[in-house]
C-alpha positions as CSV (number, residue, x, y, z in Angstrom):
1,M,-41.1,-62.0,13.9
2,K,-41.9,-63.4,10.5
3,G,-44.9,-65.2,11.7
4,T,-46.2,-62.1,13.4
5,T,-45.9,-60.1,10.2
6,E,-47.8,-62.7,8.2
7,I,-50.6,-62.9,10.6
8,L,-50.8,-59.0,10.7
9,K,-50.8,-58.8,6.9
10,A,-53.8,-61.2,6.8
11,L,-55.6,-59.3,9.4
12,A,-54.8,-55.9,8.0
13,D,-58.1,-55.8,5.9
14,G,-61.5,-55.0,7.1
15,T,-63.3,-57.7,4.9
16,R,-60.9,-60.3,6.3
17,L,-61.7,-59.3,9.8
18,Q,-65.4,-59.5,8.9
19,I,-64.9,-63.0,7.5
20,L,-63.3,-64.1,10.7
21,L,-66.1,-62.7,12.8
22,L,-68.7,-64.5,10.7
23,L,-66.7,-67.8,10.8
24,S,-66.3,-67.5,14.6
25,R,-70.2,-67.9,14.8
26,Q,-70.6,-70.6,12.2
27,E,-69.2,-72.4,9.3
28,M,-70.1,-70.9,6.0
29,A,-70.0,-71.7,2.3
30,V,-68.7,-69.1,-0.2
31,C,-72.1,-68.3,-1.4
32,E,-73.1,-67.5,2.3
33,L,-70.1,-65.2,2.7
34,I,-70.9,-63.5,-0.7
35,A,-74.4,-62.7,0.5
36,A,-73.3,-61.6,4.0
37,L,-70.5,-59.3,2.7
38,K,-72.1,-58.1,-0.5
39,L,-69.1,-59.0,-2.4
40,S,-68.2,-60.9,-5.7
41,Q,-67.2,-64.5,-5.7
42,P,-63.7,-63.7,-6.8
43,A,-63.3,-61.1,-4.0
44,V,-64.5,-63.5,-1.3
45,S,-62.3,-66.2,-2.7
46,H,-59.3,-63.9,-2.8
47,H,-59.7,-63.0,1.0
48,L,-60.2,-66.7,1.9
49,K,-57.1,-67.6,0.1
50,I,-55.1,-65.2,2.2
51,L,-56.7,-66.3,5.3
52,K,-56.1,-70.0,4.5
53,H,-52.4,-69.1,3.7
54,A,-52.1,-67.5,7.1
55,R,-53.7,-70.7,8.5
56,L,-56.4,-68.7,10.2
57,V,-59.3,-70.6,8.3
58,K,-59.7,-74.0,6.9
59,D,-62.0,-75.7,4.4
60,N,-64.0,-78.9,4.4
61,R,-65.4,-80.2,1.2
62,E,-68.6,-82.2,1.2
63,G,-69.8,-83.0,-2.2
64,K,-70.1,-80.0,-4.4
65,W,-69.9,-77.6,-1.3
66,I,-66.9,-76.2,0.5
67,F,-67.4,-75.1,4.1
68,Y,-65.1,-72.6,5.8
69,T,-64.4,-72.5,9.4
70,I,-61.7,-70.9,11.7
71,D,-58.8,-73.2,12.1
72,E,-59.0,-73.1,15.9
73,R,-55.7,-74.8,16.7
74,N,-53.7,-72.4,14.5
75,F,-55.8,-69.4,15.5
76,S,-55.1,-70.0,19.2
77,A,-51.5,-70.2,18.5
78,H,-51.6,-67.0,16.4
79,A,-53.5,-65.3,19.2
80,R,-50.7,-66.3,21.7
81,L,-48.0,-65.1,19.4
82,L,-49.8,-61.7,18.9
83,A,-50.4,-61.5,22.6
84,E,-46.7,-62.0,23.4
85,F,-45.8,-59.4,20.9
86,F,-48.0,-56.7,22.3
87,A,-47.1,-57.7,25.9
88,T,-43.4,-57.1,24.9
89,V,-44.2,-53.8,23.3
90,Q,-46.3,-52.7,26.3
91,A,-43.5,-53.9,28.8
92,N,-41.0,-51.8,27.0
93,L,-43.3,-48.8,27.0
94,E,-43.8,-49.2,30.7
95,K,-40.0,-49.1,31.2
96,G,-39.9,-45.9,29.4
97,V,-38.7,-45.1,25.9
98,Q,-35.0,-44.1,25.7
99,A,-34.0,-41.0,23.8
100,S,-32.1,-41.7,20.6
101,P,-28.3,-41.5,20.9
102,I,-28.3,-39.2,18.0
103,R,-29.6,-36.5,20.2
104,T,-26.2,-36.2,21.7
105,R,-24.1,-37.5,19.0
106,P,-25.5,-36.2,15.5
107,C,-22.5,-37.7,13.6
108,L,-23.7,-41.1,14.7
109,C,-26.2,-41.3,11.9
110,E,-23.4,-41.1,9.3
111,E,-21.2,-43.6,11.2
112,L,-24.2,-46.1,11.2
113,Q,-24.9,-45.6,7.5
114,A,-21.2,-46.2,6.7
115,K,-21.2,-49.3,8.8
116,A,-24.3,-50.6,7.0
117,G,-22.7,-49.7,3.6
118,I,-25.2,-47.0,2.8
119,R,-23.8,-43.9,1.0
120,K,-25.3,-40.5,1.4
121,R,-27.4,-39.4,-1.6
122,D,-24.9,-36.7,-2.6
123,D,-22.0,-39.2,-2.5
124,A,-24.1,-41.7,-4.7
125,L,-24.7,-39.0,-7.3
126,V,-21.0,-38.0,-7.4
127,N,-19.6,-41.5,-7.6
128,S,-22.1,-42.6,-10.1
């Protein structure tokens, strides 16, 4: 699940999605991304850093230029991981979502909290 959350965090921004769409068409230098996105260099670099950390993009230095491309191997692995996640959720939904046991056992919530070591707010105030 950790890999899924990291990927989703990286994809949870419109600018980063735009960068991925641009890079899916051609490799680009930062100056090209700045012009295409109408953003500052620090903003574009920040988004590229997040995408690189998630291993969605990679860079290639040639002289003074750094060209960015989609990391195809990792991108494909991420796509499979997300597809599996969404397929699992979809399969669960198709089976039907079960009602919470708390509907028939309201005291279950307190039992679960006690088991997890969570005190009720009122108890925490009294015991402080």
